[in-house]
C-alpha positions as CSV (number, residue, x, y, z in Angstrom):
1,M,131.3,-52.1,62.9
2,S,128.9,-50.1,60.8
3,S,130.3,-48.2,57.9
4,Q,128.5,-45.0,58.9
5,V,130.7,-44.4,62.0
6,V,134.4,-43.6,62.2
7,P,136.5,-46.6,63.3
8,L,138.2,-46.3,66.7
9,S,141.6,-46.9,65.0
10,T,141.2,-43.5,63.3
11,F,140.7,-41.9,66.7
12,V,143.8,-43.6,68.1
13,Q,146.1,-42.0,65.5
14,H,144.9,-38.4,66.4
15,L,144.2,-38.8,70.1
16,E,147.3,-37.2,71.4
17,S,147.5,-34.4,68.8
18,S,143.8,-33.5,68.7
19,E,142.7,-30.2,70.3
20,G,140.0,-27.6,70.0
21,Y,137.2,-28.3,67.6
22,E,138.7,-31.6,66.5
23,F,138.7,-32.9,70.1
24,R,135.2,-31.7,70.8
25,L,133.9,-33.5,67.7
26,M,135.7,-36.6,68.7
27,I,134.1,-36.6,72.2
28,K,130.7,-36.1,70.6
29,M,131.2,-39.1,68.3
30,L,132.4,-41.4,71.1
31,A,128.9,-41.1,72.7
32,S,127.5,-43.1,69.8
33,P,125.9,-46.5,70.7
34,A,127.7,-48.1,67.7
35,Y,130.8,-48.5,69.8
36,A,129.0,-50.4,72.6
37,K,129.6,-53.8,71.2
38,Q,131.4,-56.7,73.0
39,Q,132.9,-57.9,69.7
40,L,135.1,-54.8,69.6
41,L,136.8,-55.7,72.9
42,K,139.3,-58.0,71.1
43,D,140.8,-55.4,68.8
44,E,139.6,-51.8,68.5
45,L,138.3,-51.1,72.0
46,S,141.3,-52.6,73.7
47,V,143.7,-50.5,71.6
48,F,141.7,-47.3,72.1
49,M,141.4,-47.7,75.9
50,A,145.1,-48.5,76.1
51,K,145.7,-45.1,74.5
52,V,143.3,-43.4,77.0
53,L,145.1,-45.0,80.0
54,K,148.4,-43.7,78.5
55,L,147.0,-40.2,78.5
56,L,145.9,-40.5,82.1
57,R,149.4,-41.6,83.1
58,S,151.1,-38.7,81.3
59,K,153.0,-36.0,83.2
60,D,151.5,-33.4,80.9
61,D,148.5,-31.7,82.6
62,Y,146.8,-31.1,79.3
63,Q,147.0,-34.8,78.2
64,V,145.6,-35.8,81.6
65,W,142.8,-33.3,81.1
66,K,141.9,-34.9,77.8
67,G,142.1,-38.4,79.2
68,C,139.6,-37.5,82.0
69,H,137.1,-36.1,79.5
70,I,137.4,-39.2,77.2
71,A,137.0,-41.6,80.1
72,T,133.9,-39.7,81.4
73,V,132.1,-39.7,78.1
74,F,133.1,-43.2,77.0
75,C,132.1,-44.8,80.4
76,T,128.9,-42.9,80.5
77,Y,127.6,-44.0,77.1
78,N,129.4,-47.3,76.7
79,P,128.5,-50.0,79.4
80,V,131.0,-52.4,77.8
81,V,133.9,-50.0,78.5
82,L,132.6,-49.4,82.1
83,C,132.4,-53.0,83.0
84,S,135.7,-53.9,81.4
85,F,137.9,-50.9,82.3
86,G,136.1,-49.3,85.3
87,G,138.4,-50.7,88.0
88,E,141.6,-49.8,86.1
89,L,140.4,-46.3,85.5
90,M,139.6,-45.9,89.2
91,G,143.1,-46.9,90.2
92,I,144.8,-44.5,87.8
93,L,142.6,-41.6,88.8
94,Y,143.3,-42.2,92.5
95,R,147.1,-42.2,91.9
96,N,146.9,-39.0,90.0
97,L,144.9,-37.4,92.8
98,D,147.3,-38.7,95.4
99,D,150.2,-37.2,93.5
100,A,148.4,-33.9,93.2
101,T,147.7,-33.8,96.9
102,R,151.2,-34.7,98.0
103,Y,152.8,-31.9,96.1
104,Y,150.0,-29.4,96.2
105,G,151.5,-27.1,98.8
106,D,155.1,-27.4,97.7
107,S,154.9,-26.8,94.0
108,V,153.9,-23.6,92.3
109,Q,150.3,-23.9,91.3
110,T,149.3,-22.6,87.9
111,E,145.8,-22.1,86.7
112,Q,146.2,-24.9,84.2
113,R,147.1,-27.3,87.0
114,K,144.1,-26.2,89.1
115,V,141.8,-26.9,86.2
116,M,143.3,-30.4,85.7
117,I,142.9,-31.2,89.4
118,R,139.2,-30.0,89.4
119,V,138.5,-32.2,86.3
120,L,140.3,-35.1,88.0
121,V,138.0,-35.0,91.1
122,Q,134.9,-34.6,88.9
123,T,135.9,-37.6,86.8
124,L,136.4,-39.7,89.9
125,D,133.0,-38.6,91.2
126,T,131.3,-39.5,88.0
127,L,133.0,-42.9,87.7
128,M,132.0,-43.8,91.3
129,D,128.4,-42.8,90.6
130,L,128.3,-45.0,87.5
131,I,129.8,-48.0,89.3
132,R,127.7,-47.6,92.5
133,G,124.6,-49.8,92.6
134,K,125.9,-52.5,90.2
135,P,126.7,-55.5,92.6
136,S,129.6,-57.2,90.7
137,L,131.2,-54.0,89.5
138,T,130.9,-52.4,93.0
139,R,132.5,-55.4,94.6
140,E,135.4,-55.5,92.1
141,A,136.1,-51.9,91.2
142,L,134.7,-49.5,93.8
143,T,134.9,-51.2,97.3
144,P,138.7,-52.1,97.1
145,H,139.6,-48.5,96.2
146,L,137.4,-46.7,98.8
147,P,139.7,-47.2,101.8
148,T,142.5,-45.4,99.9
149,I,140.4,-42.8,98.2
150,I,138.7,-41.5,101.3
151,P,141.8,-40.4,103.3
152,T,143.2,-38.9,100.1
153,L,140.1,-36.8,99.6
154,I,140.2,-35.7,103.3
155,S,143.8,-34.6,103.0
156,F,143.1,-32.7,99.8
157,A,140.1,-31.0,101.3
158,W,142.4,-29.0,103.6
159,H,143.6,-27.2,100.5
160,E,140.4,-27.3,98.4
161,P,137.4,-27.8,100.7
162,G,134.9,-26.5,98.1
163,L,136.0,-29.1,95.6
164,C,136.4,-32.2,97.8
165,L,133.6,-31.8,100.5
166,P,130.7,-32.5,98.1
167,L,132.4,-35.8,97.2
168,I,133.1,-36.6,100.8
169,K,129.5,-35.8,101.7
170,K,128.3,-38.3,99.1
171,L,130.7,-41.0,100.4
172,L,129.5,-40.4,103.9
173,F,125.9,-41.0,102.9
174,K,126.4,-43.9,100.6
175,H,129.3,-45.7,102.4
176,S,129.1,-44.7,106.0
177,T,130.4,-48.0,107.3
178,T,133.5,-47.8,105.0
179,F,134.0,-44.2,106.1
180,R,134.0,-45.0,109.8
181,P,137.8,-45.3,110.3
182,N,138.3,-41.9,108.9
183,A,135.6,-40.1,111.0
184,G,138.2,-38.6,113.3
185,K,140.2,-37.0,110.5
186,L,137.1,-35.5,109.0
187,K,136.1,-34.1,112.4
188,D,139.4,-32.3,112.7
189,L,139.0,-30.9,109.2
190,L,135.5,-29.6,110.0
191,S,136.6,-28.0,113.3
192,E,139.2,-26.1,111.4
193,L,136.7,-24.9,108.8
194,Y,134.3,-23.8,111.6
195,D,137.1,-21.7,113.1
196,H,137.2,-19.7,109.8
197,Y,133.6,-20.1,108.9
198,Q,132.9,-16.5,107.9
199,N,135.8,-16.6,105.4
200,L,134.3,-19.4,103.3
201,D,131.9,-18.8,100.4
202,P,128.2,-19.7,101.0
203,A,128.4,-22.9,99.0
204,T,131.3,-24.2,101.0
205,R,129.6,-23.2,104.3
206,K,126.5,-25.2,103.3
207,V,128.4,-28.3,102.2
208,A,130.6,-28.2,105.4
209,C,127.4,-28.1,107.6
210,D,125.9,-31.0,105.6
211,T,129.1,-33.0,106.0
212,A,129.1,-32.4,109.7
213,A,125.5,-33.7,110.0
214,Y,126.2,-36.8,107.9
215,L,129.3,-37.5,110.1
216,H,126.8,-38.9,112.7
217,L,125.9,-41.7,110.3
218,T,129.3,-43.3,111.0
219,Q,128.5,-44.1,114.6
220,K,127.1,-47.6,115.4
221,P,123.4,-47.4,116.4
222,G,122.2,-49.1,119.5
223,N,125.3,-48.6,121.7
224,N,123.7,-47.7,125.1
225,A,126.4,-47.0,127.6
226,N,123.9,-46.6,130.5
227,E,123.1,-50.1,131.8
228,H,119.9,-48.8,133.4
229,Q,118.6,-47.8,130.0
230,A,119.7,-50.9,128.1
231,H,116.3,-52.5,128.2
232,H,114.7,-49.6,126.3
233,K,114.2,-49.9,122.6
234,S,117.0,-48.1,120.5
235,F,116.1,-46.0,117.5
236,A,118.0,-45.7,114.3
237,D,118.2,-41.9,114.7
238,E,119.7,-41.8,118.2
239,H,123.0,-40.4,117.1
240,W,121.4,-38.1,114.5
241,R,119.1,-36.7,117.2
242,A,122.0,-36.4,119.7
243,G,123.9,-34.4,117.1
244,L,121.0,-32.0,116.6
245,F,120.6,-31.5,120.3
246,S,124.3,-30.8,120.6
247,V,123.8,-27.9,118.2
248,L,120.6,-26.6,119.9
249,S,122.3,-26.6,123.2
250,Q,124.7,-24.0,122.0
251,Y,122.0,-21.4,121.4
252,G,121.4,-20.8,125.1
253,P,124.9,-19.4,126.1
254,V,124.9,-17.2,123.0
255,V,121.4,-15.8,123.6
256,R,122.3,-15.2,127.3
257,L,125.0,-12.8,126.2
258,W,122.2,-10.4,125.0
259,G,120.9,-10.6,128.6
260,E,123.9,-8.6,129.6
261,I,122.9,-5.8,127.2
262,L,119.1,-5.9,127.1
263,D,116.8,-5.7,130.1
264,I,115.2,-9.1,129.5
265,S,113.8,-9.1,133.1
266,S,111.2,-6.6,131.9
267,D,109.6,-9.5,129.8
268,E,108.9,-12.4,132.1
269,T,107.6,-14.6,129.3
270,L,110.8,-14.2,127.4
271,A,112.9,-14.8,130.5
272,R,111.2,-18.1,131.1
273,L,111.7,-19.2,127.5
274,I,115.4,-18.5,127.7
275,E,115.7,-20.5,130.9
276,T,114.0,-23.5,129.2
277,L,116.3,-23.6,126.2
278,P,118.2,-27.0,125.7
279,R,121.2,-27.5,127.9
280,D,124.6,-28.8,127.0
281,T,124.5,-32.3,125.6
282,A,127.5,-32.2,123.4
283,S,128.1,-35.2,121.1
284,D,131.6,-36.8,120.9
285,I,131.5,-36.8,117.1
286,S,130.3,-33.2,116.6
287,P,132.9,-30.7,115.5
288,Q,133.8,-28.3,118.3
289,L,133.2,-24.6,118.0
290,S,135.8,-22.1,119.2
291,A,135.1,-19.8,122.1
292,L,133.2,-16.6,121.3
293,T,135.0,-13.3,122.0
294,V,132.8,-10.3,122.9
295,D,134.1,-7.1,124.5
296,I,131.6,-4.4,125.4
297,N,134.4,-1.8,125.2
298,K,134.8,-2.8,121.5
299,P,131.2,-2.4,120.2
300,V,132.1,-4.0,116.9
301,T,132.7,-7.4,118.6
302,L,128.9,-7.6,119.3
303,W,128.5,-8.6,115.7
304,N,130.3,-11.9,116.5
305,I,127.1,-12.9,118.4
306,S,125.0,-12.6,115.2
307,A,127.8,-14.4,113.2
308,R,127.7,-17.3,115.7
309,L,123.9,-17.5,115.6
310,E,124.1,-17.6,111.8
311,Q,126.5,-20.5,111.9
312,L,124.4,-22.4,114.4
313,T,121.3,-21.9,112.2
314,D,123.1,-23.2,109.2
315,M,124.0,-26.4,111.1
316,V,120.4,-26.9,112.3
317,E,119.1,-26.4,108.8
318,S,121.4,-29.3,107.6
319,F,119.9,-31.7,110.3
320,V,116.3,-30.7,109.3
321,R,116.8,-30.6,105.5
322,L,119.1,-33.6,104.7
323,P,117.5,-37.0,103.7
324,T,118.4,-40.1,105.7
325,S,117.9,-43.8,105.2
326,F,115.8,-43.9,108.4
327,P,113.0,-41.8,109.9
328,T,114.1,-39.0,112.2
329,R,112.3,-37.5,115.2
330,M,112.4,-33.7,115.1
331,P,112.0,-31.7,118.3
332,I,109.6,-29.2,116.7
333,G,108.7,-27.6,120.0
334,E,112.4,-26.9,120.8
335,L,113.1,-25.5,117.4
336,V,110.0,-23.2,117.4
337,K,111.0,-22.0,120.9
338,I,114.5,-21.0,119.8
339,A,113.0,-19.1,116.8
340,E,110.6,-17.3,119.2
341,V,113.5,-16.3,121.5
342,L,115.6,-15.0,118.6
343,L,112.7,-12.9,117.2
344,S,111.9,-11.5,120.6
345,L,115.3,-9.9,121.0
346,T,114.3,-6.4,119.8
347,T,114.5,-2.9,121.2
348,N,110.9,-2.3,120.3
349,Y,109.9,-3.9,123.6
350,L,113.1,-4.6,125.4
351,P,115.0,-1.5,126.7
352,L,118.8,-1.3,127.0
353,K,120.3,-1.5,130.4
354,R,120.8,1.9,132.1
355,G,124.6,2.1,131.8
356,L,124.7,1.5,128.1
357,R,122.3,4.1,126.8
358,R,124.7,7.0,126.6
359,D,127.4,5.5,124.4
360,A,126.4,6.3,120.8
361,A,128.8,3.8,119.3
362,L,127.6,1.0,121.5
363,T,124.0,1.8,120.9
364,G,124.5,1.9,117.2
365,S,126.3,-1.5,117.2
366,I,123.5,-3.0,119.3
367,R,120.7,-1.7,117.0
368,S,122.5,-3.0,113.9
369,A,123.3,-6.5,115.4
370,L,119.8,-7.2,116.8
371,P,118.0,-7.4,113.4
372,Q,120.6,-9.9,112.2
373,T,119.9,-12.0,115.3
374,Q,116.2,-11.8,114.6
375,L,116.9,-12.8,111.0
376,Q,118.2,-16.2,112.1
377,G,114.9,-16.9,113.7
378,I,113.1,-16.1,110.4
379,R,115.5,-18.5,108.6
380,L,114.9,-21.2,111.1
381,L,111.1,-20.9,110.7
382,Q,111.5,-20.8,106.9
383,C,113.4,-24.1,107.0
384,L,110.8,-25.7,109.3
385,S,107.9,-24.5,107.2
386,E,109.4,-25.9,104.0
387,H,110.3,-29.3,105.3
388,L,107.9,-30.0,108.1
389,G,104.8,-28.2,106.7
390,K,101.5,-28.9,108.4
391,N,103.3,-30.2,111.5
392,L,103.6,-26.6,112.6
393,I,99.9,-25.9,112.6
394,T,99.6,-26.2,116.4
395,Y,102.4,-23.6,116.8
396,M,101.0,-21.1,114.3
397,P,99.6,-18.5,116.8
398,S,102.9,-18.1,118.6
399,I,104.8,-18.2,115.3
400,L,102.7,-15.4,113.8
401,S,103.0,-13.2,116.9
402,S,106.8,-13.7,116.9
403,M,107.1,-12.8,113.2
404,E,105.4,-9.5,113.9
405,L,108.2,-8.5,116.3
406,F,110.6,-8.2,113.4
407,I,108.7,-5.2,111.9
408,P,110.6,-2.0,113.1
409,L,108.5,0.6,115.1
410,K,109.1,4.2,115.9
411,D,110.4,5.1,119.3
412,K,107.6,5.5,121.9
413,N,105.0,4.8,119.1
414,S,103.4,1.7,117.7
415,S,103.5,3.0,114.1
416,I,105.8,1.4,111.5
417,D,109.2,3.1,111.0
418,Y,109.4,3.0,107.2
419,Q,112.9,4.5,107.1
420,K,114.2,1.5,109.1
421,C,112.2,-0.8,106.8
422,V,114.4,0.4,103.9
423,D,117.5,-0.5,105.8
424,L,116.1,-3.9,106.7
425,Q,114.8,-4.6,103.1
426,H,116.5,-7.9,102.8
427,G,115.2,-9.2,106.1
428,L,111.6,-8.0,105.4
429,L,111.6,-9.8,102.1
430,Q,112.6,-13.0,103.8
431,L,109.8,-12.4,106.3
432,T,107.4,-12.0,103.3
433,A,108.7,-15.2,101.8
434,L,108.2,-17.0,105.2
435,M,104.6,-15.7,105.2
436,N,104.1,-17.1,101.7
437,S,105.3,-20.5,102.9
438,I,103.2,-20.8,106.1
439,A,100.1,-19.3,104.4
440,Q,99.7,-22.7,102.6
441,H,98.9,-24.3,105.9
442,L,96.8,-21.4,107.6
443,G,93.6,-21.7,105.5
444,H,91.3,-18.8,104.9
445,R,90.5,-17.7,108.5
446,I,93.0,-16.3,111.0
447,E,92.2,-14.6,114.2
448,E,94.6,-11.6,113.8
449,M,95.1,-9.8,110.5
450,S,97.6,-7.2,111.7
451,L,100.7,-8.9,110.4
452,P,99.3,-9.4,106.8
453,I,98.1,-5.8,106.6
454,K,101.4,-4.4,107.9
455,L,103.3,-6.5,105.4
456,V,101.2,-5.2,102.5
457,D,102.1,-1.6,103.5
458,I,105.8,-2.4,104.0
459,C,106.2,-4.3,100.7
460,A,104.5,-1.5,98.7
461,Y,106.8,1.0,100.3
462,V,110.0,-0.9,100.1
463,I,109.5,-1.7,96.4
464,E,108.6,1.9,95.5
465,H,111.4,3.4,97.6
466,K,114.6,2.8,95.5
467,Q,116.9,5.5,96.8
468,N,116.5,8.3,99.4
469,L,117.8,11.3,97.4
470,D,115.8,13.8,99.4
471,S,118.3,13.7,102.3
472,A,121.2,14.2,99.8
473,F,119.4,17.2,98.3
474,N,118.6,18.7,101.8
475,S,122.2,18.2,103.1
476,T,123.7,19.8,99.9
477,A,121.4,22.8,100.0
478,G,121.9,23.3,103.7
479,A,125.7,23.1,103.4
480,A,125.8,25.5,100.5
481,K,123.6,28.0,102.4
482,A,125.8,27.8,105.5
483,A,128.9,28.4,103.4
484,G,127.9,31.9,102.4
485,G,128.5,33.8,99.3
486,A,132.2,34.6,100.0
487,K,133.2,30.9,100.4
488,K,131.0,29.6,97.6
489,K,133.8,28.9,95.2
490,E,135.9,27.3,97.8
491,Y,133.0,25.1,98.9
492,K,132.4,24.0,95.3
493,A,136.0,23.1,94.8
494,K,135.9,20.9,97.9
495,T,132.6,19.1,97.3
496,G,132.9,18.6,93.5
497,S,130.1,18.9,91.0
498,M,126.6,18.1,92.3
499,S,124.8,19.1,89.1
500,D,124.2,15.5,88.0
501,L,122.4,14.8,91.3
502,F,119.9,17.5,90.5
503,S,119.6,17.2,86.7
504,H,119.6,13.4,86.4
505,P,118.5,12.0,89.8
506,H,117.1,8.8,88.1
507,K,120.7,7.8,87.1
508,F,121.5,7.3,90.8
509,L,118.6,5.0,91.5
510,H,119.4,1.3,92.1
511,P,117.2,-1.1,90.1
512,V,115.1,-3.5,92.1
513,P,115.9,-7.2,91.3
514,L,113.2,-9.1,89.6
515,E,113.4,-11.7,92.4
516,N,112.1,-9.1,94.9
517,Y,109.1,-8.4,92.6
518,K,108.5,-12.1,92.5
519,V,108.4,-12.4,96.3
520,V,106.1,-9.4,96.7
521,N,103.7,-10.4,93.9
522,T,103.4,-13.9,95.3
523,Y,102.6,-12.5,98.7
524,F,100.0,-10.1,97.3
525,K,98.4,-12.9,95.3
526,M,98.2,-15.1,98.4
527,V,96.7,-12.3,100.6
528,L,94.0,-11.5,98.0
529,T,93.0,-15.1,97.6
530,H,93.0,-16.1,101.2
531,W,91.7,-13.1,103.2
532,K,89.5,-10.0,102.8
533,L,91.7,-6.9,103.0
534,P,90.6,-3.4,103.9
535,S,90.0,-1.0,101.1
536,T,93.2,1.0,101.7
537,Q,95.4,-2.1,101.2
538,Q,93.4,-3.3,98.3
539,A,93.8,0.0,96.5
540,K,97.6,0.0,97.3
541,I,98.0,-3.4,95.7
542,T,95.9,-2.4,92.7
543,K,97.9,0.8,92.1
544,Y,101.2,-1.1,92.5
545,C,100.2,-3.8,90.0
546,I,98.9,-1.4,87.3
547,Y,101.9,1.0,87.6
548,Y,104.6,-1.6,87.4
549,S,102.9,-3.7,84.8
550,L,102.7,-0.6,82.5
551,S,106.3,0.3,83.4
552,F,107.7,-3.1,82.6
553,R,105.7,-3.2,79.3
554,E,107.2,0.1,78.2
555,K,110.8,-0.8,79.3
556,L,111.0,-4.6,78.5
557,G,108.3,-4.9,75.9
558,Y,106.3,-7.4,77.9
559,V,104.6,-7.9,81.3
560,P,106.4,-10.4,83.6
561,E,104.5,-13.5,84.4
562,T,104.1,-12.7,88.1
563,F,102.4,-9.4,87.3
564,I,100.0,-11.2,84.9
565,E,99.1,-13.6,87.7
566,L,98.5,-10.7,90.0
567,L,96.3,-8.9,87.5
568,N,94.2,-12.1,87.2
569,T,93.9,-12.3,90.9
570,L,92.8,-8.6,91.2
571,V,90.1,-9.2,88.6
572,L,88.8,-12.4,90.2
573,F,89.0,-11.1,93.8
574,P,88.0,-7.5,93.7
575,G,87.7,-7.1,97.5
576,K,85.0,-5.5,99.6
577,D,84.4,-2.5,97.3
578,R,83.8,-4.7,94.3
579,F,85.5,-2.4,91.8
580,S,86.9,-4.2,88.8
581,I,90.1,-3.4,86.8
582,L,89.1,-5.7,84.0
583,P,89.3,-3.0,81.2
584,I,92.7,-1.8,82.4
585,A,94.0,-5.3,82.7
586,V,92.8,-6.2,79.2
587,D,94.4,-3.1,77.8
588,L,97.7,-4.0,79.4
589,L,97.7,-7.4,77.9
590,K,96.0,-6.6,74.6
591,E,99.2,-7.6,72.6
592,T,99.7,-11.0,74.2
593,G,96.3,-11.8,75.4
594,D,95.2,-13.8,78.4
595,P,92.9,-16.8,78.5
596,V,91.2,-15.7,81.8
597,F,90.4,-12.3,80.4
598,D,89.2,-13.7,77.1
599,V,86.7,-15.8,79.0
600,L,85.5,-12.9,81.1
601,C,85.2,-10.5,78.2
602,N,83.6,-13.0,75.7
603,P,81.8,-15.7,77.7
604,K,80.7,-18.5,75.4
605,L,78.9,-21.8,76.0
606,P,79.0,-24.9,73.7
607,L,76.6,-24.2,70.9
608,E,75.4,-27.8,70.5
609,M,74.3,-28.0,74.0
610,I,72.0,-25.0,73.6
611,Q,70.5,-26.4,70.4
612,L,69.7,-29.7,72.0
613,R,68.1,-28.0,74.9
614,K,65.9,-25.8,72.6
615,T,64.8,-28.8,70.5
616,A,63.9,-30.8,73.5
617,T,61.8,-27.9,74.9
618,S,59.9,-27.3,71.6
619,S,59.0,-31.0,71.3
620,E,57.8,-31.1,74.8
621,E,55.6,-28.1,74.2
622,D,54.1,-29.6,71.0
623,H,53.5,-32.8,72.8
624,S,51.7,-31.1,75.7
625,A,49.6,-29.0,73.3
626,S,48.5,-32.1,71.4
627,E,47.5,-33.8,74.7
628,E,45.4,-30.7,75.7
629,E,43.6,-30.7,72.3
630,D,42.9,-34.4,72.6
631,S,41.5,-34.0,76.1
632,A,39.3,-31.0,75.0
633,D,37.9,-33.0,72.1
634,A,37.1,-35.9,74.4
635,E,35.3,-33.6,76.8
636,D,33.3,-32.0,73.9
637,A,32.3,-35.4,72.7
638,E,31.0,-36.3,76.1
639,D,29.1,-33.1,76.6
640,A,27.5,-32.8,73.1
641,P,24.8,-35.6,73.6
642,A,24.0,-34.3,77.0
643,A,23.2,-30.8,75.8
644,G,20.6,-31.9,73.4
645,E,18.1,-29.4,72.2
646,D,19.2,-26.7,74.7
647,T,22.3,-25.9,72.7
648,I,20.2,-25.1,69.6
649,A,18.2,-22.6,71.6
650,D,21.4,-20.7,72.6
651,E,23.1,-20.8,69.2
652,G,22.4,-17.2,68.4
653,R,23.6,-15.9,71.7
654,T,26.8,-17.9,71.4
655,E,27.6,-16.5,68.0
656,N,27.1,-12.9,69.3
657,A,29.4,-13.7,72.3
658,V,32.1,-15.1,70.1
659,A,32.0,-12.1,67.8
660,G,32.4,-9.8,70.8
661,L,35.3,-11.8,72.2
662,T,37.0,-11.7,68.8
663,N,36.8,-7.9,68.8
664,L,38.2,-7.8,72.3
665,V,41.2,-10.0,71.6
666,S,42.1,-8.1,68.4
667,S,42.1,-4.8,70.3
668,E,44.3,-6.2,73.0
669,A,46.7,-7.6,70.5
670,L,47.1,-4.3,68.8
671,Q,47.8,-2.4,72.0
672,S,50.4,-4.9,73.4
673,E,54.0,-4.1,72.2
674,Q,55.9,-6.5,74.3
675,D,54.3,-9.8,73.0
676,S,56.4,-11.7,70.5
677,A,55.2,-13.3,67.2
678,L,55.3,-16.8,68.7
679,E,53.1,-15.7,71.6
680,N,50.5,-14.1,69.3
681,Q,50.4,-17.2,67.2
682,H,49.9,-19.4,70.3
683,S,47.2,-17.1,71.6
684,G,45.4,-17.2,68.3
685,Q,45.4,-21.0,68.3
686,E,43.9,-20.9,71.8
687,Q,41.2,-18.5,70.7
688,Q,40.3,-20.7,67.8
689,S,40.1,-23.8,69.9
690,N,38.0,-21.9,72.5
691,S,35.6,-20.7,69.8
692,V,35.1,-24.2,68.5
693,A,34.5,-25.5,72.0
694,D,32.1,-22.6,72.8
695,E,29.9,-23.3,69.8
696,A,29.2,-26.8,71.0
697,S,29.1,-26.2,74.7
698,E,26.4,-25.0,77.0
699,G,25.8,-21.7,78.6
700,K,28.6,-22.5,81.1
701,G,31.2,-21.6,78.5
702,D,29.3,-18.4,77.7
703,A,29.2,-17.4,81.3
704,R,32.9,-17.8,81.5
705,I,33.4,-15.5,78.4
706,F,31.1,-12.8,79.8
707,K,32.9,-12.9,83.2
708,K,36.2,-12.4,81.4
709,R,34.8,-9.4,79.5
710,S,33.5,-7.8,82.7
711,S,36.9,-8.2,84.4
712,D,38.7,-6.8,81.4
713,V,36.4,-3.8,81.2
714,H,36.9,-3.1,84.9
715,Q,40.7,-3.2,84.5
716,D,40.8,-1.0,81.3
717,P,38.2,1.9,81.6
718,P,39.1,3.7,78.3
719,L,38.0,0.6,76.3
720,K,34.6,0.3,78.1
721,R,32.7,2.3,75.5
722,T,34.1,0.5,72.5
723,R,33.6,-2.9,74.0
724,T,30.0,-2.0,75.0
725,E,29.3,-0.9,71.5
726,A,30.8,-4.1,70.2
727,A,28.6,-6.1,72.6
728,Q,25.3,-4.2,71.5
729,P,24.3,-6.7,68.7
730,P,23.1,-9.4,71.1
731,A,20.1,-7.2,72.2
732,A,16.6,-8.2,72.9
733,E,15.4,-7.3,69.3
734,T,17.7,-9.9,67.7
735,V,16.5,-12.8,69.8
736,P,13.0,-12.2,71.4
737,I,12.8,-13.0,75.0
738,E,9.1,-13.9,74.7
739,S,9.9,-17.2,73.2
740,G,8.9,-20.1,75.5
741,E,12.2,-21.7,75.1
742,L,13.6,-19.6,78.0
743,E,11.5,-21.4,80.5
744,S,12.7,-24.8,79.4
745,D,16.4,-23.7,80.0
746,D,16.3,-24.6,83.7
747,G,19.3,-27.0,83.7
748,S,21.8,-24.6,82.2
749,D,24.3,-22.3,84.0
750,F,23.8,-19.4,81.7
751,E,23.2,-16.1,83.4
752,I,22.5,-12.7,81.8
753,P,24.7,-10.2,83.6
754,A,23.4,-6.7,84.5
755,I,20.2,-6.8,82.3
756,E,16.9,-5.6,83.8
757,L,13.7,-6.4,82.0
758,S,10.4,-4.6,82.3
759,D,7.1,-6.2,83.3
760,A,5.6,-5.6,79.9
761,E,8.4,-7.6,78.3
762,E,8.0,-10.5,80.8
763,D,4.4,-10.7,79.8
């Protein structure tokens, strides 16, 4: 062994007496890989594990507790110990659990013993997970102990269901064949738990439903009792599907109880849906539910209907959610139909029967129980959306229309009853979460936008409305006014001090959980990115986001992540009105900053790309200019011999024309304020090239120059006089017209614009 680690012999001496920090440090050091050596089996490891086994056999609960922790850590990080002592540890842990189960109800249970039993079960679970999957170790250490461990766990689960059911559930899934002889005992246990279902904590309820679903794995597949159906192919999920239908068939009788209270015949579509619900196909292995007791003379018993529907929904969720070793066929149509029926049970559209409308207690119980019934439909749709996803696309129109039925409306009016929305806050937030889930599969176009718009208004109101203190103020003031001045002191003595309610009303407000803000912000972000909202709802979301972002920054010192994402969405999707809150959002996040806002406020492009583009453009321009100059020189070279003596005759006129053109260009350059320096230089180069070409060209080039001057003079009248004066030097006196050279200029295109000669000059 390395000299840097403590020898195991040192631990053996202090194993029984160690406690507190010393024991924790010892546990931490045992996780070192230096002890995972096969050479240590002969001396140190064998002695150390003998000491651990002695701790587990002890009658002292504290020593057993220490032995469980040492066995867990050492077997987890030391495969040599797991392979050598795994089977022996399993046997000792089982015997300790059996002893604890046998005397659990007879002996007085202390908190210390409960902790020891909890650690014992957890150690057994960890050890089985470590052994499972290793062929030789499973065959030698785990499989021989399972037939005795399973009934012990089932017996102990009668006393501690929350502790043992997770381990039983795992054994059902991993070792369903070995579990088969004990399926009847587990069914009796689950039936007992179902009878007291509402007394269990939520975690125990969930694991009980999961265990009941996995109980169907213990049945042998392919057993077809009907000889007429024996030739059909059997599926691996036959018993799983039968168990699911056995639960679905129990919805019908419970829903029909509401038919005795609500006038369902007024809605023919709902009546047909209820009649088509799955019928009784009870499975032999499914736990049986007790009869439901409902007495209309005791209005409170109506809540049992909602409680039973909640239990059935939990059981259905387990069948939909749990993984199996084979593919399962889900009756999506039946599940969606049940959810639609549950959501349709509302007094918004279904009236109460005539004989029940006058009893205030009965009416109040009905109106409080119906939303809880609808809530189970929302939960069922939420489970289907999370685990089946896009398979619900064909049912989306009916699902969306059913979801809208949960929104409370005012009596004899189609407007939203916001006071009831406050009472149904939990259910409406679940409806919003369901909308967030199914919106991933809806796309960006839906036929009806009424539900998303209503949910925007409801979410904004529910979050802002924390406590209805106005009613308390009004009732207090009205009672004081009715009491009169003579009984004022007596009234104050009876009611107590109400001054805090008026002076510090904010102290009576209940804070909204951050989870609610997260659900609402996720919904707002989804609505803004998927659909175009009206201006009213867009403004509500904007006001909500800015107000609460500023409020959280002042109270907490930072803006929550969901509000930052909502601010980004509002900036990127401004809506129909196209108003931007970018300055406000940047100010809210000026301390922390945001990459999205940084890009929007300071847009930047890669500098090197811009330089490369500029260089390429300038080189192309120079290349094109050089090509033009070369072509012009070539043309001049070809035209020069052809001109001959005619060009000499027109040399004086060309010089005068070039001088006038130079004056014109200079005057235009002075008056133009928008031309850049580069453009002036380029135009100067063109003028120089044109002048050189004009000196060697024929009258054709001069005609082009004079035509340009005439057009420019026509466009700019104020410059006509100056340009005419500048053009005066090429007059008849400078170059006499009488010269005979004019008659020989028949082949040129030169024309004298707007000059009339007299007869004397022609002669």
